[in-house]
MDAnalysis code that builds the backbone (N, CA, C; Angstrom):
import MDAnalysis as mda
import numpy as np

u = mda.Universe.empty(486, n_residues=162, atom_resindex=np.repeat(np.arange(162), 3), trajectory=True)
u.add_TopologyAttr("name", ["N", "CA", "C"] * 162)
u.add_TopologyAttr("resid", np.arange(1, 163))
u.add_TopologyAttr("resname", ["MET", "GLU", "MET", "LEU", "PRO", "THR", "ARG", "LEU", "SER", "LYS", "PRO", "GLU", "ALA", "ARG", "THR", "GLU", "SER", "ILE", "SER", "MET", "VAL", "TYR", "ASN", "HIS", "LYS", "LEU", "LEU", "GLU", "LEU", "PRO", "MET", "GLY", "ASP", "LEU", "TYR", "ARG", "ARG", "LEU", "GLN", "GLN", "GLN", "SER", "GLN", "LEU", "SER", "ASP", "ALA", "LEU", "HIS", "GLU", "LEU", "LEU", "GLN", "TRP", "LEU", "ASN", "ASN", "TRP", "MET", "PRO", "VAL", "GLN", "LEU", "VAL", "ALA", "TYR", "TRP", "ASN", "PRO", "ARG", "LEU", "GLY", "PRO", "PHE", "LEU", "LEU", "ALA", "LEU", "LYS", "GLN", "PRO", "THR", "THR", "LEU", "ASP", "PRO", "ALA", "GLN", "ILE", "GLN", "GLY", "VAL", "GLU", "GLN", "LEU", "PHE", "HIS", "SER", "PRO", "ASN", "PRO", "ARG", "LEU", "ASN", "HIS", "TRP", "ARG", "GLN", "ALA", "GLY", "LEU", "ASN", "TYR", "HIS", "LEU", "TRP", "SER", "ASN", "ALA", "PRO", "LEU", "PRO", "SER", "LEU", "CYS", "ARG", "LEU", "LEU", "LEU", "VAL", "GLU", "PRO", "HIS", "GLY", "ALA", "MET", "SER", "VAL", "GLU", "ASP", "SER", "ASN", "ARG", "LEU", "LEU", "LYS", "THR", "LEU", "GLY", "GLU", "ALA", "LEU", "SER", "THR", "SER", "ILE", "LYS", "GLN", "HIS", "GLN", "ALA", "VAL"])
u.atoms.positions = np.array([
    [-109.328, -38.083, -34.489],
    [-109.095, -37.974, -34.127],
    [-108.617, -39.236, -33.666],
    [-107.815, -39.284, -33.526],
    [-106.467, -40.486, -33.687],
    [-106.070, -41.371, -31.894],
    [-106.493, -42.747, -31.935],
    [-106.428, -43.304, -30.992],
    [-105.490, -44.582, -30.731],
    [-105.042, -44.360, -29.151],
    [-104.136, -45.383, -29.291],
    [-105.322, -46.446, -27.790],
    [-104.243, -47.819, -28.584],
    [-104.233, -48.468, -27.386],
    [-104.437, -48.765, -26.206],
    [-105.606, -49.249, -25.944],
    [-105.218, -49.360, -24.307],
    [-103.949, -49.916, -23.564],
    [-103.433, -51.506, -24.167],
    [-102.115, -51.442, -23.981],
    [-101.326, -52.151, -24.698],
    [-99.801, -51.435, -24.227],
    [-98.443, -51.746, -24.550],
    [-97.830, -53.127, -23.829],
    [-97.508, -53.402, -25.447],
    [-96.718, -54.966, -25.252],
    [-95.998, -54.934, -24.127],
    [-96.148, -55.647, -23.282],
    [-94.285, -55.761, -22.200],
    [-94.478, -54.709, -21.971],
    [-94.870, -54.471, -21.279],
    [-94.726, -52.922, -20.579],
    [-94.226, -53.218, -19.374],
    [-93.590, -54.451, -18.501],
    [-91.926, -54.883, -17.995],
    [-91.100, -54.740, -18.507],
    [-90.955, -54.692, -19.772],
    [-89.937, -54.538, -20.683],
    [-89.188, -53.122, -20.533],
    [-90.316, -51.902, -19.145],
    [-89.839, -50.691, -20.053],
    [-89.943, -50.091, -19.029],
    [-89.727, -50.513, -17.830],
    [-89.362, -50.223, -16.614],
    [-88.355, -49.688, -16.136],
    [-87.106, -49.458, -17.704],
    [-85.567, -48.920, -16.675],
    [-86.057, -47.161, -16.627],
    [-85.280, -46.004, -16.282],
    [-84.906, -45.021, -16.001],
    [-84.420, -45.036, -16.855],
    [-83.894, -43.358, -17.264],
    [-82.491, -42.399, -17.896],
    [-82.106, -41.663, -16.942],
    [-81.248, -41.534, -17.135],
    [-80.558, -40.586, -16.273],
    [-80.110, -39.572, -17.111],
    [-80.201, -38.393, -16.285],
    [-80.162, -36.806, -17.205],
    [-79.595, -35.739, -16.206],
    [-79.169, -35.466, -16.753],
    [-78.972, -34.108, -15.930],
    [-79.552, -32.992, -15.796],
    [-80.265, -31.948, -15.459],
    [-80.869, -31.017, -15.399],
    [-81.023, -29.912, -14.036],
    [-80.512, -28.919, -15.064],
    [-80.280, -27.455, -13.690],
    [-79.213, -27.850, -12.932],
    [-78.648, -28.623, -13.241],
    [-77.453, -29.289, -12.534],
    [-77.613, -30.566, -11.759],
    [-78.609, -31.205, -11.696],
    [-79.413, -32.056, -10.715],
    [-79.713, -33.188, -11.825],
    [-78.606, -34.343, -11.030],
    [-78.662, -35.459, -11.375],
    [-80.576, -35.865, -11.727],
    [-81.028, -36.360, -12.129],
    [-82.303, -36.941, -12.400],
    [-82.633, -38.652, -13.145],
    [-83.165, -39.486, -12.449],
    [-83.542, -40.968, -13.084],
    [-84.999, -40.910, -13.465],
    [-85.199, -40.796, -14.532],
    [-86.662, -40.941, -15.215],
    [-87.287, -41.974, -15.088],
    [-88.090, -41.939, -14.347],
    [-89.264, -44.078, -14.569],
    [-89.561, -43.835, -15.877],
    [-89.170, -44.662, -16.736],
    [-89.941, -45.010, -17.720],
    [-90.965, -45.440, -18.025],
    [-91.108, -46.718, -17.116],
    [-92.346, -47.503, -16.698],
    [-93.359, -46.828, -15.837],
    [-92.918, -45.888, -15.497],
    [-94.114, -44.805, -15.030],
    [-94.943, -44.726, -16.144],
    [-94.058, -44.109, -17.121],
    [-94.748, -42.677, -18.553],
    [-95.357, -44.287, -19.177],
    [-94.554, -45.336, -19.564],
    [-95.527, -46.265, -20.424],
    [-96.766, -46.568, -19.716],
    [-96.525, -46.918, -17.890],
    [-98.279, -46.752, -17.657],
    [-99.061, -45.519, -18.391],
    [-98.569, -44.979, -17.747],
    [-99.267, -43.620, -17.684],
    [-99.753, -44.364, -19.194],
    [-98.882, -43.833, -20.165],
    [-99.843, -43.851, -21.353],
    [-100.136, -44.583, -22.204],
    [-100.099, -45.466, -21.658],
    [-100.966, -46.693, -22.088],
    [-102.635, -47.133, -21.493],
    [-103.019, -45.517, -20.054],
    [-104.207, -45.136, -20.155],
    [-105.154, -44.479, -20.918],
    [-104.438, -44.248, -21.638],
    [-104.614, -43.033, -22.809],
    [-105.223, -43.594, -24.325],
    [-106.641, -43.228, -24.173],
    [-106.563, -43.933, -25.762],
    [-106.822, -42.900, -26.582],
    [-106.857, -41.529, -26.737],
    [-106.331, -40.522, -27.696],
    [-104.401, -40.035, -27.762],
    [-104.095, -39.358, -29.316],
    [-103.173, -39.527, -28.997],
    [-102.760, -37.846, -27.887],
    [-104.300, -36.990, -28.202],
    [-103.411, -35.749, -27.531],
    [-103.956, -35.713, -26.397],
    [-105.022, -37.145, -25.764],
    [-104.586, -37.651, -24.297],
    [-103.027, -37.447, -23.715],
    [-102.529, -38.407, -24.561],
    [-100.709, -39.033, -24.914],
    [-100.141, -37.800, -24.224],
    [-100.376, -36.965, -25.415],
    [-99.424, -35.708, -25.539],
    [-99.659, -34.449, -24.125],
    [-100.435, -34.668, -23.072],
    [-101.101, -33.818, -22.256],
    [-100.429, -34.969, -20.805],
    [-100.800, -36.246, -21.102],
    [-100.030, -36.530, -20.444],
    [-98.307, -36.981, -19.983],
    [-98.226, -36.892, -21.281],
    [-96.925, -36.677, -21.319],
    [-96.254, -35.423, -20.895],
    [-96.803, -33.996, -21.157],
    [-96.769, -32.724, -20.342],
    [-96.277, -33.244, -19.154],
    [-97.614, -33.653, -18.493],
    [-97.553, -34.116, -17.021],
    [-96.886, -34.804, -16.273],
    [-95.831, -35.844, -17.021],
    [-95.123, -36.666, -16.288],
    [-94.049, -35.705, -16.755],
    [-93.533, -35.497, -17.249],
    [-91.582, -34.863, -17.508],
    [-92.123, -33.428, -16.271],
    [-93.488, -32.494, -16.512],
    [-93.370, -31.825, -15.411],
    [-93.489, -31.949, -13.503],
    [-93.187, -33.430, -14.082],
    [-92.533, -33.285, -12.661],
    [-91.411, -33.904, -11.988],
    [-90.422, -33.516, -12.864],
    [-89.350, -33.793, -13.377],
    [-88.171, -32.382, -13.488],
    [-88.922, -31.335, -14.134],
    [-88.839, -30.966, -14.428],
    [-89.676, -29.321, -15.192],
    [-89.281, -28.209, -15.275],
    [-89.877, -27.541, -16.179],
    [-90.367, -27.328, -17.224],
    [-91.956, -28.188, -17.440],
    [-91.579, -27.845, -20.084],
    [-93.151, -27.181, -19.592],
    [-93.143, -25.865, -20.504],
    [-93.852, -25.730, -21.132],
    [-94.747, -25.938, -22.257],
    [-94.122, -26.830, -22.791],
    [-95.228, -27.294, -23.921],
    [-94.309, -28.555, -24.716],
    [-94.968, -29.449, -25.483],
    [-94.496, -30.520, -25.803],
    [-95.353, -30.618, -27.075],
    [-94.819, -30.678, -28.131],
    [-95.671, -31.140, -29.408],
    [-95.407, -32.484, -30.136],
    [-96.374, -32.984, -31.075],
    [-95.776, -33.651, -31.837],
    [-96.708, -33.329, -33.655],
    [-95.716, -33.794, -34.728],
    [-96.817, -33.630, -35.737],
    [-96.064, -35.720, -36.442],
    [-97.083, -35.763, -37.057],
    [-96.984, -37.030, -38.177],
    [-98.509, -36.578, -39.414],
    [-97.624, -36.440, -40.409],
    [-98.405, -35.362, -41.739],
    [-99.255, -37.110, -41.991],
    [-99.081, -37.661, -41.950],
    [-99.944, -38.631, -42.059],
    [-101.394, -39.297, -40.853],
    [-100.507, -38.511, -40.629],
    [-102.013, -37.653, -38.998],
    [-102.795, -37.466, -39.058],
    [-102.339, -35.960, -39.454],
    [-103.284, -35.323, -40.094],
    [-101.887, -33.164, -39.605],
    [-103.241, -32.310, -38.538],
    [-102.480, -31.577, -38.160],
    [-101.477, -31.761, -36.800],
    [-100.469, -31.488, -36.394],
    [-100.123, -31.100, -35.605],
    [-101.191, -31.158, -34.133],
    [-100.316, -31.910, -33.165],
    [-100.510, -31.909, -31.946],
    [-99.515, -31.233, -30.539],
    [-100.436, -30.715, -29.921],
    [-99.660, -29.968, -28.672],
    [-100.435, -29.652, -27.203],
    [-99.576, -29.624, -26.422],
    [-99.783, -29.649, -24.905],
    [-98.950, -28.701, -24.159],
    [-100.310, -27.735, -23.502],
    [-98.918, -26.646, -23.024],
    [-99.232, -27.041, -21.801],
    [-98.480, -26.670, -20.893],
    [-98.619, -26.543, -19.417],
    [-99.653, -25.400, -18.899],
    [-99.424, -24.974, -20.119],
    [-100.694, -22.760, -19.826],
    [-101.786, -22.888, -20.995],
    [-102.377, -22.790, -20.939],
    [-103.301, -21.918, -22.687],
    [-102.196, -20.716, -22.436],
    [-101.998, -20.369, -21.208],
    [-101.362, -18.879, -22.008],
    [-99.736, -18.371, -22.091],
    [-99.235, -20.143, -22.153],
    [-97.782, -20.009, -22.396],
    [-96.736, -19.469, -23.670],
    [-97.907, -19.816, -24.560],
    [-97.155, -18.948, -25.458],
    [-98.150, -18.163, -26.247],
    [-97.265, -17.631, -27.089],
    [-98.481, -16.575, -28.092],
    [-98.675, -17.143, -29.284],
    [-99.908, -16.821, -29.507],
    [-99.826, -17.379, -30.924],
    [-99.492, -17.028, -32.404],
    [-98.339, -16.147, -32.356],
    [-97.059, -16.052, -32.807],
    [-96.035, -17.248, -32.961],
    [-95.718, -17.294, -31.650],
    [-95.472, -18.466, -31.027],
    [-95.836, -20.315, -31.613],
    [-97.132, -20.220, -31.367],
    [-97.635, -21.490, -32.265],
    [-97.455, -21.375, -33.722],
    [-97.932, -20.193, -34.085],
    [-97.669, -20.239, -35.101],
    [-96.209, -20.690, -35.946],
    [-95.484, -20.568, -35.279],
    [-93.727, -20.973, -35.409],
    [-93.756, -22.210, -35.672],
    [-93.874, -22.574, -34.016],
    [-94.030, -24.103, -33.938],
    [-94.557, -24.623, -35.202],
    [-96.109, -24.121, -36.169],
    [-96.772, -25.218, -37.001],
    [-95.826, -25.178, -38.300],
    [-95.042, -23.739, -38.849],
    [-94.101, -23.600, -39.752],
    [-93.201, -24.801, -39.913],
    [-92.682, -24.572, -38.318],
    [-91.264, -26.002, -37.931],
    [-91.873, -27.727, -38.386],
    [-92.677, -27.464, -38.504],
    [-93.793, -28.797, -38.190],
    [-93.445, -29.001, -39.543],
    [-94.149, -27.865, -41.088],
    [-94.282, -28.201, -42.263],
    [-93.338, -27.585, -42.893],
    [-91.938, -26.992, -42.561],
    [-90.321, -27.162, -43.438],
    [-89.903, -28.311, -43.394],
    [-90.128, -28.403, -44.665],
    [-88.692, -30.268, -45.187],
    [-87.834, -30.003, -44.235],
    [-86.809, -29.205, -43.972],
    [-85.427, -29.683, -43.455],
    [-85.637, -28.934, -42.481],
    [-85.546, -28.761, -41.091],
    [-86.201, -27.131, -40.123],
    [-84.117, -27.317, -39.590],
    [-83.373, -26.377, -39.893],
    [-81.758, -25.975, -39.963],
    [-80.988, -26.445, -38.161],
    [-82.045, -25.980, -37.222],
    [-81.853, -26.669, -35.793],
    [-82.785, -27.803, -35.301],
    [-82.066, -28.003, -34.711],
    [-82.876, -29.236, -33.699],
    [-82.569, -28.633, -31.876],
    [-81.865, -27.394, -31.723],
    [-82.012, -26.817, -30.607],
    [-81.689, -24.982, -30.510],
    [-82.578, -24.927, -29.770],
    [-82.068, -23.286, -29.468],
    [-82.994, -22.506, -28.968],
    [-82.478, -21.203, -29.198],
    [-83.347, -20.220, -27.953],
    [-83.901, -19.104, -28.063],
    [-85.740, -19.145, -28.190],
    [-86.129, -17.618, -28.787],
    [-87.068, -17.518, -28.377],
    [-87.349, -15.908, -27.353],
    [-88.604, -15.675, -26.582],
    [-88.133, -16.317, -25.355],
    [-86.748, -16.237, -24.558],
    [-86.955, -16.985, -22.916],
    [-87.194, -18.357, -23.482],
    [-87.327, -19.455, -24.390],
    [-87.751, -20.397, -23.961],
    [-86.810, -21.497, -25.042],
    [-86.227, -22.443, -24.364],
    [-85.739, -23.138, -24.956],
    [-86.082, -24.631, -26.043],
    [-86.046, -24.468, -27.101],
    [-86.751, -25.436, -28.081],
    [-85.652, -26.747, -28.365],
    [-86.604, -27.410, -28.061],
    [-85.442, -29.105, -28.341],
    [-86.397, -29.531, -29.529],
    [-86.615, -30.459, -30.343],
    [-86.802, -31.152, -31.911],
    [-86.050, -32.100, -32.110],
    [-86.824, -33.511, -32.449],
    [-86.576, -34.838, -32.419],
    [-86.962, -34.644, -33.524],
    [-86.383, -35.705, -34.666],
    [-87.283, -35.920, -35.505],
    [-86.818, -36.825, -36.060],
    [-86.055, -38.063, -35.106],
    [-84.880, -40.017, -35.745],
    [-85.788, -40.154, -35.665],
    [-85.547, -41.882, -35.808],
    [-86.085, -42.772, -35.186],
    [-86.004, -42.359, -33.541],
    [-86.596, -43.069, -32.436],
    [-87.642, -43.935, -33.026],
    [-88.438, -43.798, -33.694],
    [-88.909, -42.570, -34.097],
    [-90.444, -42.028, -34.308],
    [-90.600, -42.554, -36.450],
    [-91.424, -42.605, -36.833],
    [-91.753, -42.708, -38.034],
    [-90.780, -41.573, -38.767],
    [-90.738, -42.123, -39.728],
    [-90.020, -40.921, -41.010],
    [-91.185, -39.773, -41.380],
    [-90.509, -38.225, -41.263],
    [-90.868, -37.435, -41.215],
    [-92.028, -36.886, -39.824],
    [-91.700, -37.393, -39.011],
    [-92.183, -36.950, -37.881],
    [-91.716, -36.438, -36.968],
    [-92.006, -35.694, -35.983],
    [-91.407, -34.808, -35.139],
    [-91.679, -34.355, -34.022],
    [-91.076, -34.538, -33.189],
    [-91.638, -34.478, -31.604],
    [-90.442, -33.184, -31.409],
    [-91.137, -31.854, -30.308],
    [-90.863, -30.824, -29.838],
    [-91.401, -30.621, -28.367],
    [-89.949, -30.324, -27.886],
    [-90.053, -29.903, -26.211],
    [-89.299, -28.407, -26.212],
    [-90.205, -27.594, -25.074],
    [-90.167, -26.561, -25.156],
    [-89.754, -25.682, -23.437],
    [-88.660, -25.644, -22.748],
    [-88.483, -25.663, -21.767],
    [-88.242, -24.234, -21.248],
    [-88.105, -23.333, -19.831],
    [-87.859, -22.511, -19.575],
    [-86.422, -21.954, -19.659],
    [-85.653, -23.215, -18.399],
    [-84.830, -22.620, -18.285],
    [-83.240, -22.596, -18.761],
    [-83.276, -24.106, -19.766],
    [-81.878, -24.439, -20.832],
    [-81.203, -24.668, -20.030],
    [-81.723, -25.526, -18.553],
    [-80.867, -26.110, -17.842],
    [-80.469, -27.501, -18.755],
    [-80.303, -27.604, -19.906],
    [-80.768, -29.198, -20.228],
    [-79.582, -29.608, -21.246],
    [-78.222, -29.828, -20.748],
    [-77.550, -30.173, -22.131],
    [-78.262, -31.016, -23.299],
    [-77.729, -30.174, -24.656],
    [-77.853, -31.609, -26.112],
    [-78.408, -32.850, -26.137],
    [-77.023, -33.236, -25.898],
    [-77.027, -34.727, -25.030],
    [-78.060, -35.479, -24.590],
    [-78.033, -34.823, -23.271],
    [-79.624, -35.011, -22.619],
    [-80.746, -34.792, -23.094],
    [-80.899, -33.858, -23.480],
    [-82.181, -33.631, -24.186],
    [-82.548, -34.327, -25.852],
    [-81.124, -35.209, -26.345],
    [-81.785, -35.707, -27.684],
    [-82.232, -36.978, -27.229],
    [-81.117, -37.015, -25.723],
    [-81.069, -38.874, -25.911],
    [-82.362, -38.561, -24.665],
    [-83.393, -38.035, -24.373],
    [-84.736, -37.761, -24.114],
    [-85.671, -37.892, -24.496],
    [-85.684, -37.006, -25.621],
    [-86.152, -37.078, -27.122],
    [-86.661, -37.924, -27.957],
    [-85.012, -39.221, -27.420],
    [-85.349, -39.869, -28.409],
    [-86.487, -41.022, -27.318],
    [-86.132, -40.984, -25.790],
    [-86.451, -41.872, -25.717],
    [-88.252, -41.785, -25.597],
    [-88.459, -40.093, -25.068],
    [-89.980, -40.471, -25.173],
    [-90.383, -40.050, -26.326],
    [-89.817, -39.851, -27.712],
    [-90.387, -40.625, -29.686],
    [-90.265, -42.272, -29.385],
    [-89.627, -42.987, -28.331],
    [-89.941, -43.996, -28.042],
    [-91.007, -44.567, -27.495],
    [-91.462, -43.870, -26.980],
    [-93.209, -44.080, -26.551],
    [-94.003, -43.532, -26.481],
    [-93.696, -42.433, -27.353],
    [-95.533, -41.908, -28.382],
    [-95.255, -43.041, -29.129],
    [-94.382, -43.485, -30.164],
    [-94.091, -44.382, -31.291],
    [-94.690, -45.573, -30.510],
    [-94.061, -46.208, -29.896],
    [-94.648, -47.154, -29.572],
    [-96.392, -47.154, -29.246],
    [-96.931, -46.268, -28.389],
    [-98.294, -46.250, -28.829],
    [-99.095, -46.016, -29.097],
    [-98.461, -45.727, -30.756],
    [-99.055, -45.360, -31.997],
    [-98.877, -46.189, -32.865],
    [-97.964, -47.216, -32.847],
    [-98.128, -48.739, -33.720],
    [-98.865, -49.734, -32.579],
    [-98.961, -49.459, -31.307],
    [-100.107, -50.123, -30.843],
    [-101.029, -50.460, -31.175],
    [-101.651, -48.671, -32.299],
    [-102.983, -48.629, -33.029],
    [-103.430, -48.868, -33.554],
    [-102.481, -49.108, -34.492],
    [-102.547, -49.013, -35.588],
    [-102.716, -50.579, -35.647],
    [-101.867, -51.417, -34.687],
    [-102.280, -53.062, -34.652],
    [-103.558, -53.244, -34.565],
    [-104.211, -53.282, -34.052],
    [-105.243, -53.008, -33.203],
    [-106.599, -52.690, -34.463],
])
């Protein structure tokens, strides 16, 4: 299982917030809080669960998934074990293993999917966020996923350096 570092470098430099609108409400997400929470996790799977819990303080998120082909199978954190049926989980796996997803944002079975596969994530890695209301603009979801990808990538890079 992939281990994460116990310390992130310069956590004080990651105290900025990101602003976004969710369900017509302006949110200020404290990224310093997320970095502090991630630095306390030693396993990547635990970091994803912590990320999911942190996000749910601000907006309803059903699932967060991460895949790095160099680390093995994809990892996911579910809000509740019954949130997605097995066919939807298989769909997430197929999405992660497909060479080039056609869409980065789509709605399926009453849920809204937001996929990020660009920098700051390592090459070929993917981060997926699933939320129920579709109350996030494409621009805000891209900004959020990029920032979340940076937080996870920082954790992973710190571990690889240990």
